[in-house]
All heavy atoms as TSV, in Angstrom:
chain	resi	resn	atom	element	x	y	z
A	1	MET	N	N	0.053	22.511	-4.715
A	1	MET	CA	C	0.310	21.404	-3.827
A	1	MET	C	C	1.204	21.902	-2.699
A	1	MET	O	O	2.139	22.622	-2.923
A	1	MET	CB	C	1.008	20.292	-4.623
A	1	MET	CG	C	0.535	18.943	-4.243
A	1	MET	SD	S	1.319	17.508	-4.996
A	1	MET	CE	C	1.516	17.813	-6.705
A	2	SER	N	N	0.937	21.453	-1.499
A	2	SER	CA	C	1.739	21.886	-0.362
A	2	SER	C	C	3.104	21.194	-0.391
A	2	SER	O	O	3.287	20.172	-1.033
A	2	SER	CB	C	1.029	21.559	0.961
A	2	SER	OG	O	0.990	20.179	1.160
A	3	ASP	N	N	4.062	21.750	0.337
A	3	ASP	CA	C	5.423	21.183	0.364
A	3	ASP	C	C	5.435	19.777	0.945
A	3	ASP	O	O	6.173	18.927	0.496
A	3	ASP	CB	C	6.379	22.094	1.145
A	3	ASP	CG	C	6.668	23.387	0.383
A	3	ASP	OD1	O	6.559	23.381	-0.855
A	3	ASP	OD2	O	7.021	24.382	1.032
A	4	GLY	N	N	4.614	19.539	1.966
A	4	GLY	CA	C	4.570	18.204	2.586
A	4	GLY	C	C	4.081	17.149	1.612
A	4	GLY	O	O	4.607	16.043	1.546
A	5	LEU	N	N	3.085	17.498	0.813
A	5	LEU	CA	C	2.556	16.558	-0.163
A	5	LEU	C	C	3.555	16.331	-1.284
A	5	LEU	O	O	3.725	15.202	-1.745
A	5	LEU	CB	C	1.221	17.067	-0.706
A	5	LEU	CG	C	0.489	16.147	-1.664
A	5	LEU	CD1	C	0.211	14.784	-0.986
A	5	LEU	CD2	C	-0.820	16.775	-2.106
A	6	LYS	N	N	4.232	17.393	-1.722
A	6	LYS	CA	C	5.251	17.240	-2.753
A	6	LYS	C	C	6.366	16.320	-2.278
A	6	LYS	O	O	6.862	15.475	-3.041
A	6	LYS	CB	C	5.824	18.597	-3.136
A	6	LYS	CG	C	4.896	19.444	-3.956
A	6	LYS	CD	C	5.552	20.778	-4.303
A	6	LYS	CE	C	4.599	21.666	-5.045
A	6	LYS	NZ	N	5.189	22.981	-5.345
A	7	ASP	N	N	6.788	16.481	-1.036
A	7	ASP	CA	C	7.847	15.631	-0.486
A	7	ASP	C	C	7.375	14.181	-0.406
A	7	ASP	O	O	8.142	13.262	-0.686
A	7	ASP	CB	C	8.272	16.114	0.902
A	7	ASP	CG	C	9.039	17.435	0.837
A	7	ASP	OD1	O	9.572	17.760	-0.253
A	7	ASP	OD2	O	9.083	18.122	1.873
A	8	ALA	N	N	6.134	13.960	-0.035
A	8	ALA	CA	C	5.597	12.612	0.075
A	8	ALA	C	C	5.549	11.923	-1.288
A	8	ALA	O	O	5.869	10.734	-1.398
A	8	ALA	CB	C	4.209	12.623	0.696
A	9	VAL	N	N	5.185	12.644	-2.318
A	9	VAL	CA	C	5.105	12.080	-3.671
A	9	VAL	C	C	6.496	11.782	-4.239
A	9	VAL	O	O	6.632	10.880	-5.053
A	9	VAL	CB	C	4.300	13.018	-4.596
A	9	VAL	CG1	C	4.333	12.559	-6.028
A	9	VAL	CG2	C	2.859	13.128	-4.106
A	10	ARG	N	N	7.500	12.445	-3.755
A	10	ARG	CA	C	8.874	12.216	-4.231
A	10	ARG	C	C	9.545	11.035	-3.580
A	10	ARG	O	O	10.651	10.665	-3.947
A	10	ARG	CB	C	9.715	13.459	-4.008
A	10	ARG	CG	C	9.360	14.599	-4.911
A	10	ARG	CD	C	10.318	15.764	-4.724
A	10	ARG	NE	N	9.796	16.928	-5.405
A	10	ARG	CZ	C	9.676	18.122	-4.873
A	10	ARG	NH1	N	10.035	18.342	-3.634
A	10	ARG	NH2	N	9.193	19.113	-5.568
A	11	ARG	N	N	8.946	10.447	-2.582
A	11	ARG	CA	C	9.564	9.292	-1.885
A	11	ARG	C	C	9.791	8.148	-2.869
A	11	ARG	O	O	9.021	7.943	-3.787
A	11	ARG	CB	C	8.663	8.816	-0.750
A	11	ARG	CG	C	8.562	9.808	0.363
A	11	ARG	CD	C	7.693	9.253	1.465
A	11	ARG	NE	N	7.307	10.341	2.344
A	11	ARG	CZ	C	6.154	10.381	2.993
A	11	ARG	NH1	N	5.287	9.414	2.877
A	11	ARG	NH2	N	5.865	11.389	3.773
A	12	ARG	N	N	10.846	7.378	-2.632
A	12	ARG	CA	C	11.251	6.343	-3.545
A	12	ARG	C	C	11.142	4.940	-2.968
A	12	ARG	O	O	11.973	4.097	-3.264
A	12	ARG	CB	C	12.697	6.571	-4.004
A	12	ARG	CG	C	12.858	7.762	-4.885
A	12	ARG	CD	C	12.328	7.434	-6.240
A	12	ARG	NE	N	12.531	8.528	-7.159
A	12	ARG	CZ	C	11.845	8.676	-8.241
A	12	ARG	NH1	N	10.883	7.836	-8.533
A	12	ARG	NH2	N	12.086	9.690	-9.047
A	13	GLY	N	N	10.147	4.646	-2.170
A	13	GLY	CA	C	9.980	3.295	-1.675
A	13	GLY	C	C	9.741	2.330	-2.815
A	13	GLY	O	O	9.090	2.676	-3.822
A	14	SER	N	N	10.282	1.142	-2.722
A	14	SER	CA	C	10.123	0.183	-3.830
A	14	SER	C	C	8.691	-0.340	-3.888
A	14	SER	O	O	7.936	-0.268	-2.909
A	14	SER	CB	C	11.088	-0.986	-3.650
A	14	SER	OG	O	10.649	-1.825	-2.583
A	15	PHE	N	N	8.324	-0.854	-5.051
A	15	PHE	CA	C	6.980	-1.393	-5.207
A	15	PHE	C	C	6.802	-2.632	-4.324
A	15	PHE	O	O	5.718	-2.857	-3.804
A	15	PHE	CB	C	6.694	-1.737	-6.671
A	15	PHE	CG	C	5.267	-2.140	-6.890
A	15	PHE	CD1	C	4.265	-1.192	-6.818
A	15	PHE	CD2	C	4.905	-3.459	-7.134
A	15	PHE	CE1	C	2.943	-1.550	-7.004
A	15	PHE	CE2	C	3.594	-3.823	-7.317
A	15	PHE	CZ	C	2.614	-2.867	-7.250
A	16	ALA	N	N	7.879	-3.405	-4.131
A	16	ALA	CA	C	7.793	-4.575	-3.262
A	16	ALA	C	C	7.480	-4.155	-1.829
A	16	ALA	O	O	6.649	-4.775	-1.165
A	16	ALA	CB	C	9.080	-5.380	-3.317
A	17	GLN	N	N	8.133	-3.119	-1.346
A	17	GLN	CA	C	7.860	-2.611	0.000
A	17	GLN	C	C	6.423	-2.113	0.100
A	17	GLN	O	O	5.735	-2.360	1.088
A	17	GLN	CB	C	8.801	-1.458	0.354
A	17	GLN	CG	C	10.223	-1.846	0.616
A	17	GLN	CD	C	11.071	-0.627	0.808
A	17	GLN	OE1	O	10.902	0.402	0.134
A	17	GLN	NE2	N	12.064	-0.731	1.712
A	18	THR	N	N	5.980	-1.421	-0.933
A	18	THR	CA	C	4.617	-0.870	-0.944
A	18	THR	C	C	3.599	-2.007	-0.942
A	18	THR	O	O	2.633	-1.984	-0.160
A	18	THR	CB	C	4.404	-0.001	-2.184
A	18	THR	OG1	O	5.404	1.038	-2.153
A	18	THR	CG2	C	3.036	0.624	-2.181
A	19	PHE	N	N	3.804	-3.009	-1.788
A	19	PHE	CA	C	2.852	-4.107	-1.853
A	19	PHE	C	C	2.848	-4.901	-0.556
A	19	PHE	O	O	1.774	-5.357	-0.101
A	19	PHE	CB	C	3.157	-5.005	-3.044
A	19	PHE	CG	C	1.984	-5.861	-3.434
A	19	PHE	CD1	C	0.912	-5.299	-4.093
A	19	PHE	CD2	C	1.943	-7.205	-3.128
A	19	PHE	CE1	C	-0.197	-6.044	-4.433
A	19	PHE	CE2	C	0.849	-7.975	-3.452
A	19	PHE	CZ	C	-0.224	-7.382	-4.125
A	20	LYS	N	N	3.991	-5.060	0.076
A	20	LYS	CA	C	4.076	-5.750	1.367
A	20	LYS	C	C	3.268	-5.010	2.430
A	20	LYS	O	O	2.513	-5.618	3.197
A	20	LYS	CB	C	5.542	-5.865	1.800
A	20	LYS	CG	C	5.733	-6.573	3.116
A	20	LYS	CD	C	7.208	-6.631	3.467
A	20	LYS	CE	C	7.411	-7.048	4.896
A	20	LYS	NZ	N	8.804	-6.968	5.308
A	21	ALA	N	N	3.410	-3.702	2.464
A	21	ALA	CA	C	2.665	-2.896	3.429
A	21	ALA	C	C	1.171	-2.979	3.179
A	21	ALA	O	O	0.379	-3.098	4.126
A	21	ALA	CB	C	3.120	-1.428	3.362
A	22	VAL	N	N	0.758	-2.966	1.910
A	22	VAL	CA	C	-0.664	-3.059	1.562
A	22	VAL	C	C	-1.182	-4.459	1.933
A	22	VAL	O	O	-2.286	-4.595	2.475
A	22	VAL	CB	C	-0.895	-2.749	0.076
A	22	VAL	CG1	C	-2.302	-3.105	-0.358
A	22	VAL	CG2	C	-0.612	-1.274	-0.183
A	23	ALA	N	N	-0.390	-5.493	1.678
A	23	ALA	CA	C	-0.818	-6.847	2.002
A	23	ALA	C	C	-1.010	-6.989	3.535
A	23	ALA	O	O	-1.986	-7.583	3.974
A	23	ALA	CB	C	0.206	-7.860	1.508
A	24	TRP	N	N	-0.086	-6.445	4.310
A	24	TRP	CA	C	-0.242	-6.516	5.769
A	24	TRP	C	C	-1.474	-5.743	6.201
A	24	TRP	O	O	-2.166	-6.125	7.141
A	24	TRP	CB	C	1.000	-5.942	6.479
A	24	TRP	CG	C	2.088	-6.965	6.595
A	24	TRP	CD1	C	3.307	-6.930	5.970
A	24	TRP	CD2	C	2.082	-8.167	7.378
A	24	TRP	NE1	N	4.037	-8.037	6.333
A	24	TRP	CE2	C	3.339	-8.799	7.202
A	24	TRP	CE3	C	1.152	-8.757	8.218
A	24	TRP	CZ2	C	3.661	-10.001	7.831
A	24	TRP	CZ3	C	1.477	-9.953	8.845
A	24	TRP	CH2	C	2.704	-10.548	8.642
A	25	SER	N	N	-1.774	-4.664	5.533
A	25	SER	CA	C	-2.960	-3.882	5.868
A	25	SER	C	C	-4.232	-4.654	5.568
A	25	SER	O	O	-5.192	-4.598	6.324
A	25	SER	CB	C	-2.974	-2.576	5.074
A	25	SER	OG	O	-1.864	-1.784	5.439
A	26	PHE	N	N	-4.256	-5.383	4.456
A	26	PHE	CA	C	-5.417	-6.214	4.138
A	26	PHE	C	C	-5.583	-7.310	5.175
A	26	PHE	O	O	-6.698	-7.662	5.536
A	26	PHE	CB	C	-5.255	-6.856	2.749
A	26	PHE	CG	C	-5.877	-6.053	1.651
A	26	PHE	CD1	C	-5.276	-4.912	1.204
A	26	PHE	CD2	C	-7.057	-6.454	1.065
A	26	PHE	CE1	C	-5.833	-4.171	0.168
A	26	PHE	CE2	C	-7.639	-5.727	0.040
A	26	PHE	CZ	C	-7.017	-4.573	-0.397
A	27	PHE	N	N	-4.472	-7.841	5.650
A	27	PHE	CA	C	-4.511	-8.896	6.671
A	27	PHE	C	C	-4.916	-8.305	8.036
A	27	PHE	O	O	-5.497	-9.020	8.863
A	27	PHE	CB	C	-3.142	-9.576	6.755
A	27	PHE	CG	C	-3.093	-10.773	7.648
A	27	PHE	CD1	C	-3.859	-11.896	7.407
A	27	PHE	CD2	C	-2.251	-10.779	8.748
A	27	PHE	CE1	C	-3.808	-12.996	8.229
A	27	PHE	CE2	C	-2.191	-11.872	9.575
A	27	PHE	CZ	C	-2.964	-12.987	9.320
A	28	GLY	N	N	-4.620	-7.058	8.277
A	28	GLY	CA	C	-5.034	-6.375	9.496
A	28	GLY	C	C	-4.039	-6.421	10.625
A	28	GLY	O	O	-4.369	-6.106	11.763
A	29	VAL	N	N	-2.808	-6.830	10.319
A	29	VAL	CA	C	-1.785	-6.912	11.349
A	29	VAL	C	C	-0.564	-6.111	10.907
A	29	VAL	O	O	-0.045	-6.329	9.838
A	29	VAL	CB	C	-1.366	-8.390	11.587
A	29	VAL	CG1	C	-0.274	-8.471	12.622
A	29	VAL	CG2	C	-2.556	-9.225	11.971
A	30	ARG	N	N	-0.143	-5.182	11.739
A	30	ARG	CA	C	1.047	-4.393	11.411
A	30	ARG	C	C	1.638	-3.834	12.686
A	30	ARG	O	O	0.930	-3.286	13.532
A	30	ARG	CB	C	0.639	-3.219	10.503
A	30	ARG	CG	C	1.781	-2.535	9.834
A	30	ARG	CD	C	2.319	-3.402	8.726
A	30	ARG	NE	N	3.329	-2.667	7.970
A	30	ARG	CZ	C	4.363	-3.263	7.461
A	30	ARG	NH1	N	4.523	-4.557	7.573
A	30	ARG	NH2	N	5.237	-2.578	6.789
A	31	LYS	N	N	2.928	-3.997	12.850
A	31	LYS	CA	C	3.610	-3.432	14.022
A	31	LYS	C	C	3.690	-1.915	13.901
A	31	LYS	O	O	3.800	-1.392	12.796
A	31	LYS	CB	C	5.023	-3.989	14.126
A	31	LYS	CG	C	5.099	-5.443	14.471
A	31	LYS	CD	C	6.543	-5.883	14.593
A	31	LYS	CE	C	6.608	-7.350	14.920
A	31	LYS	NZ	N	8.008	-7.809	14.949
A	32	GLY	N	N	3.630	-1.247	15.020
A	32	GLY	CA	C	3.683	0.214	15.013
A	32	GLY	C	C	4.973	0.757	14.429
A	32	GLY	O	O	4.972	1.728	13.685
A	33	ALA	N	N	6.094	0.114	14.740
A	33	ALA	CA	C	7.391	0.569	14.197
A	33	ALA	C	C	7.438	0.407	12.681
A	33	ALA	O	O	7.962	1.270	11.968
A	33	ALA	CB	C	8.513	-0.204	14.847
A	34	ASP	N	N	6.902	-0.703	12.188
A	34	ASP	CA	C	6.864	-0.933	10.735
A	34	ASP	C	C	5.968	0.099	10.057
A	34	ASP	O	O	6.278	0.588	8.975
A	34	ASP	CB	C	6.386	-2.340	10.411
A	34	ASP	CG	C	7.381	-3.416	10.804
A	34	ASP	OD1	O	8.582	-3.102	10.926
A	34	ASP	OD2	O	6.952	-4.563	10.989
A	35	TYR	N	N	4.860	0.391	10.687
A	35	TYR	CA	C	3.942	1.417	10.139
A	35	TYR	C	C	4.642	2.767	10.026
A	35	TYR	O	O	4.543	3.443	9.013
A	35	TYR	CB	C	2.689	1.505	11.029
A	35	TYR	CG	C	1.813	2.685	10.658
A	35	TYR	CD1	C	0.994	2.642	9.542
A	35	TYR	CD2	C	1.832	3.852	11.427
A	35	TYR	CE1	C	0.204	3.727	9.205
A	35	TYR	CE2	C	1.044	4.932	11.087
A	35	TYR	CZ	C	0.247	4.863	9.987
A	35	TYR	OH	O	-0.513	5.944	9.624
A	36	GLU	N	N	5.333	3.146	11.091
A	36	GLU	CA	C	6.019	4.432	11.088
A	36	GLU	C	C	7.108	4.477	10.016
A	36	GLU	O	O	7.281	5.485	9.338
A	36	GLU	CB	C	6.642	4.716	12.449
A	36	GLU	CG	C	5.618	5.015	13.533
A	36	GLU	CD	C	4.801	6.255	13.231
A	36	GLU	OE1	O	5.320	7.225	12.638
A	36	GLU	OE2	O	3.594	6.237	13.564
A	37	ARG	N	N	7.803	3.371	9.818
A	37	ARG	CA	C	8.839	3.303	8.789
A	37	ARG	C	C	8.194	3.452	7.396
A	37	ARG	O	O	8.704	4.119	6.524
A	37	ARG	CB	C	9.614	2.002	8.891
A	37	ARG	CG	C	10.787	1.928	7.902
A	37	ARG	CD	C	11.537	0.629	7.982
A	37	ARG	NE	N	10.606	-0.440	7.606
A	37	ARG	CZ	C	10.485	-1.586	8.220
A	37	ARG	NH1	N	11.243	-1.833	9.293
A	37	ARG	NH2	N	9.637	-2.505	7.826
A	38	ASP	N	N	7.051	2.767	7.207
A	38	ASP	CA	C	6.342	2.850	5.928
A	38	ASP	C	C	5.872	4.259	5.641
A	38	ASP	O	O	5.953	4.731	4.498
A	38	ASP	CB	C	5.150	1.897	5.902
A	38	ASP	CG	C	5.548	0.447	5.892
A	38	ASP	OD1	O	6.706	0.151	5.548
A	38	ASP	OD2	O	4.693	-0.399	6.219
A	39	VAL	N	N	5.374	4.957	6.652
A	39	VAL	CA	C	4.893	6.323	6.469
A	39	VAL	C	C	6.023	7.223	6.023
A	39	VAL	O	O	5.820	8.117	5.192
A	39	VAL	CB	C	4.263	6.857	7.796
A	39	VAL	CG1	C	4.040	8.348	7.731
A	39	VAL	CG2	C	2.970	6.122	8.081
A	40	GLN	N	N	7.220	6.966	6.484
A	40	GLN	CA	C	8.373	7.810	6.116
A	40	GLN	C	C	8.955	7.467	4.747
A	40	GLN	O	O	9.511	8.327	4.092
A	40	GLN	CB	C	9.476	7.671	7.170
A	40	GLN	CG	C	9.081	8.156	8.540
A	40	GLN	CD	C	8.697	9.628	8.533
A	40	GLN	OE1	O	9.346	10.447	7.880
A	40	GLN	NE2	N	7.645	9.963	9.257
A	41	LYS	N	N	8.814	6.207	4.304
A	41	LYS	CA	C	9.474	5.762	3.087
A	41	LYS	C	C	8.585	5.659	1.854
A	41	LYS	O	O	9.036	5.882	0.746
A	41	LYS	CB	C	10.119	4.372	3.291
A	41	LYS	CG	C	11.346	4.382	4.149
A	41	LYS	CD	C	11.950	3.012	4.166
A	41	LYS	CE	C	13.282	3.001	4.893
A	41	LYS	NZ	N	13.893	1.681	4.873
A	42	LEU	N	N	7.336	5.271	2.041
A	42	LEU	CA	C	6.508	4.911	0.894
A	42	LEU	C	C	5.845	6.122	0.263
A	42	LEU	O	O	5.429	7.052	0.936
A	42	LEU	CB	C	5.443	3.889	1.303
A	42	LEU	CG	C	5.974	2.579	1.828
A	42	LEU	CD1	C	4.836	1.674	2.202
A	42	LEU	CD2	C	6.893	1.899	0.836
A	43	ASN	N	N	5.715	6.047	-1.045
A	43	ASN	CA	C	5.041	7.084	-1.834
A	43	ASN	C	C	3.537	6.845	-1.740
A	43	ASN	O	O	3.072	5.752	-2.045
A	43	ASN	CB	C	5.528	6.984	-3.283
A	43	ASN	CG	C	4.979	8.049	-4.174
A	43	ASN	OD1	O	3.879	8.528	-3.991
A	43	ASN	ND2	N	5.782	8.453	-5.152
A	44	PRO	N	N	2.747	7.832	-1.322
A	44	PRO	CA	C	1.325	7.624	-1.154
A	44	PRO	C	C	0.607	7.252	-2.464
A	44	PRO	O	O	-0.380	6.523	-2.464
A	44	PRO	CB	C	0.810	8.951	-0.595
A	44	PRO	CG	C	1.908	9.903	-0.631
A	44	PRO	CD	C	3.164	9.169	-0.912
A	45	VAL	N	N	1.091	7.728	-3.578
A	45	VAL	CA	C	0.493	7.375	-4.860
A	45	VAL	C	C	0.682	5.865	-5.124
A	45	VAL	O	O	-0.239	5.183	-5.557
A	45	VAL	CB	C	1.082	8.214	-6.019
A	45	VAL	CG1	C	0.563	7.746	-7.361
A	45	VAL	CG2	C	0.802	9.676	-5.790
A	46	HIS	N	N	1.867	5.363	-4.830
A	46	HIS	CA	C	2.132	3.938	-4.987
A	46	HIS	C	C	1.232	3.103	-4.064
A	46	HIS	O	O	0.767	2.026	-4.450
A	46	HIS	CB	C	3.598	3.604	-4.712
A	46	HIS	CG	C	4.536	4.251	-5.676
A	46	HIS	ND1	N	5.885	4.305	-5.443
A	46	HIS	CD2	C	4.319	4.858	-6.863
A	46	HIS	CE1	C	6.464	4.939	-6.453
A	46	HIS	NE2	N	5.539	5.264	-7.325
A	47	VAL	N	N	1.018	3.584	-2.849
A	47	VAL	CA	C	0.171	2.872	-1.894
A	47	VAL	C	C	-1.269	2.793	-2.431
A	47	VAL	O	O	-1.907	1.739	-2.367
A	47	VAL	CB	C	0.211	3.549	-0.511
A	47	VAL	CG1	C	-0.804	2.931	0.414
A	47	VAL	CG2	C	1.600	3.469	0.084
A	48	ILE	N	N	-1.759	3.881	-3.001
A	48	ILE	CA	C	-3.123	3.886	-3.543
A	48	ILE	C	C	-3.231	2.927	-4.711
A	48	ILE	O	O	-4.180	2.129	-4.802
A	48	ILE	CB	C	-3.537	5.322	-3.936
A	48	ILE	CG1	C	-3.664	6.186	-2.709
A	48	ILE	CG2	C	-4.824	5.310	-4.760
A	48	ILE	CD1	C	-3.792	7.660	-2.986
A	49	VAL	N	N	-2.274	2.950	-5.627
A	49	VAL	CA	C	-2.302	2.052	-6.774
A	49	VAL	C	C	-2.219	0.598	-6.318
A	49	VAL	O	O	-2.970	-0.269	-6.777
A	49	VAL	CB	C	-1.143	2.394	-7.765
A	49	VAL	CG1	C	-1.023	1.331	-8.835
A	49	VAL	CG2	C	-1.390	3.757	-8.378
A	50	ALA	N	N	-1.317	0.285	-5.402
A	50	ALA	CA	C	-1.182	-1.073	-4.892
A	50	ALA	C	C	-2.450	-1.497	-4.182
A	50	ALA	O	O	-2.879	-2.670	-4.292
A	50	ALA	CB	C	0.014	-1.182	-3.963
A	51	GLY	N	N	-3.078	-0.629	-3.453
A	51	GLY	CA	C	-4.351	-0.940	-2.776
A	51	GLY	C	C	-5.469	-1.254	-3.746
A	51	GLY	O	O	-6.230	-2.213	-3.540
A	52	VAL	N	N	-5.568	-0.477	-4.808
A	52	VAL	CA	C	-6.611	-0.726	-5.825
A	52	VAL	C	C	-6.343	-2.066	-6.512
A	52	VAL	O	O	-7.273	-2.862	-6.721
A	52	VAL	CB	C	-6.687	0.442	-6.831
A	52	VAL	CG1	C	-7.536	0.100	-8.020
A	52	VAL	CG2	C	-7.182	1.697	-6.143
A	53	VAL	N	N	-5.085	-2.327	-6.862
A	53	VAL	CA	C	-4.751	-3.611	-7.493
A	53	VAL	C	C	-5.044	-4.765	-6.568
A	53	VAL	O	O	-5.631	-5.777	-6.984
A	53	VAL	CB	C	-3.267	-3.594	-7.959
A	53	VAL	CG1	C	-2.815	-5.001	-8.378
A	53	VAL	CG2	C	-3.051	-2.618	-9.081
A	54	ALA	N	N	-4.648	-4.665	-5.313
A	54	ALA	CA	C	-4.887	-5.739	-4.341
A	54	ALA	C	C	-6.392	-5.957	-4.139
A	54	ALA	O	O	-6.839	-7.104	-4.040
A	54	ALA	CB	C	-4.220	-5.403	-3.025
A	55	ALA	N	N	-7.155	-4.884	-4.094
A	55	ALA	CA	C	-8.611	-5.024	-3.950
A	55	ALA	C	C	-9.225	-5.727	-5.147
A	55	ALA	O	O	-10.088	-6.577	-5.007
A	55	ALA	CB	C	-9.258	-3.662	-3.715
A	56	ALA	N	N	-8.767	-5.366	-6.360
A	56	ALA	CA	C	-9.274	-6.012	-7.585
A	56	ALA	C	C	-8.932	-7.498	-7.594
A	56	ALA	O	O	-9.771	-8.325	-7.960
A	56	ALA	CB	C	-8.708	-5.310	-8.811
A	57	VAL	N	N	-7.713	-7.831	-7.195
A	57	VAL	CA	C	-7.300	-9.228	-7.139
A	57	VAL	C	C	-8.150	-9.981	-6.121
A	57	VAL	O	O	-8.592	-11.125	-6.352
A	57	VAL	CB	C	-5.806	-9.367	-6.826
A	57	VAL	CG1	C	-5.420	-10.799	-6.506
A	57	VAL	CG2	C	-4.986	-8.849	-8.011
A	58	PHE	N	N	-8.404	-9.361	-4.970
A	58	PHE	CA	C	-9.202	-9.975	-3.923
A	58	PHE	C	C	-10.623	-10.242	-4.409
A	58	PHE	O	O	-11.165	-11.326	-4.208
A	58	PHE	CB	C	-9.190	-9.077	-2.677
A	58	PHE	CG	C	-9.995	-9.618	-1.544
A	58	PHE	CD1	C	-9.570	-10.727	-0.846
A	58	PHE	CD2	C	-11.183	-9.023	-1.170
A	58	PHE	CE1	C	-10.300	-11.241	0.216
A	58	PHE	CE2	C	-11.929	-9.513	-0.111
A	58	PHE	CZ	C	-11.488	-10.629	0.597
A	59	VAL	N	N	-11.220	-9.265	-5.058
A	59	VAL	CA	C	-12.580	-9.426	-5.567
A	59	VAL	C	C	-12.625	-10.514	-6.634
A	59	VAL	O	O	-13.531	-11.356	-6.660
A	59	VAL	CB	C	-13.150	-8.077	-6.109
A	59	VAL	CG1	C	-14.430	-8.276	-6.869
A	59	VAL	CG2	C	-13.337	-7.120	-4.944
A	60	ALA	N	N	-11.646	-10.517	-7.528
A	60	ALA	CA	C	-11.578	-11.534	-8.590
A	60	ALA	C	C	-11.448	-12.919	-7.973
A	60	ALA	O	O	-12.084	-13.875	-8.428
A	60	ALA	CB	C	-10.432	-11.247	-9.533
A	61	ALA	N	N	-10.624	-13.048	-6.929
A	61	ALA	CA	C	-10.458	-14.331	-6.267
A	61	ALA	C	C	-11.778	-14.802	-5.621
A	61	ALA	O	O	-12.108	-15.980	-5.704
A	61	ALA	CB	C	-9.347	-14.243	-5.238
A	62	LEU	N	N	-12.484	-13.866	-5.013
A	62	LEU	CA	C	-13.797	-14.244	-4.428
A	62	LEU	C	C	-14.796	-14.656	-5.480
A	62	LEU	O	O	-15.542	-15.625	-5.279
A	62	LEU	CB	C	-14.350	-13.067	-3.618
A	62	LEU	CG	C	-13.643	-12.765	-2.295
A	62	LEU	CD1	C	-14.253	-11.536	-1.630
A	62	LEU	CD2	C	-13.695	-13.936	-1.356
A	63	VAL	N	N	-14.824	-13.973	-6.593
A	63	VAL	CA	C	-15.742	-14.309	-7.693
A	63	VAL	C	C	-15.396	-15.696	-8.222
A	63	VAL	O	O	-16.289	-16.522	-8.449
A	63	VAL	CB	C	-15.707	-13.253	-8.802
A	63	VAL	CG1	C	-16.401	-13.740	-10.067
A	63	VAL	CG2	C	-16.311	-11.946	-8.310
A	64	LEU	N	N	-14.104	-15.973	-8.410
A	64	LEU	CA	C	-13.697	-17.297	-8.892
A	64	LEU	C	C	-14.028	-18.393	-7.864
A	64	LEU	O	O	-14.434	-19.504	-8.254
A	64	LEU	CB	C	-12.209	-17.318	-9.214
A	64	LEU	CG	C	-11.805	-16.535	-10.447
A	64	LEU	CD1	C	-10.271	-16.501	-10.550
A	64	LEU	CD2	C	-12.406	-17.149	-11.691
A	65	LEU	N	N	-13.869	-18.068	-6.608
A	65	LEU	CA	C	-14.158	-19.039	-5.560
A	65	LEU	C	C	-15.657	-19.380	-5.525
A	65	LEU	O	O	-16.040	-20.544	-5.375
A	65	LEU	CB	C	-13.721	-18.482	-4.195
A	65	LEU	CG	C	-13.937	-19.400	-3.006
A	65	LEU	CD1	C	-12.994	-20.600	-3.095
A	65	LEU	CD2	C	-13.676	-18.658	-1.729
A	66	VAL	N	N	-16.501	-18.377	-5.697
A	66	VAL	CA	C	-17.943	-18.580	-5.663
A	66	VAL	C	C	-18.412	-19.366	-6.862
A	66	VAL	O	O	-19.282	-20.226	-6.766
A	66	VAL	CB	C	-18.690	-17.214	-5.564
A	66	VAL	CG1	C	-20.181	-17.394	-5.799
A	66	VAL	CG2	C	-18.419	-16.569	-4.228
A	67	ASN	N	N	-17.816	-19.055	-8.020
A	67	ASN	CA	C	-18.205	-19.798	-9.243
A	67	ASN	C	C	-17.552	-21.152	-9.209
A	67	ASN	O	O	-17.924	-22.110	-9.682
A	67	ASN	CB	C	-17.796	-19.033	-10.495
A	67	ASN	CG	C	-18.672	-17.815	-10.689
A	67	ASN	OD1	O	-19.801	-17.783	-10.255
A	67	ASN	ND2	N	-18.112	-16.788	-11.282
C-alpha cells in the first residue's frame, strides 16, 4: 500500500461526519470548502461503508414505497 493510502486509512473522522458527507452527496449539493475539509478528514473506508449502507436504505425505502 502506498504511503498516501495508508495515511488516508488512518484518518479519524467521526461516523457522524462521514454519514453527513454521504447524505449531502446523495442529495447532490455540497460546498467546495466542505468537500475539501471532508477529503482531508474522512477515512475513505468509512465513506465506502456509509455509502453502501445509505444506498441499501434508499433502495429499501423505494421498495417499501412501491409496495
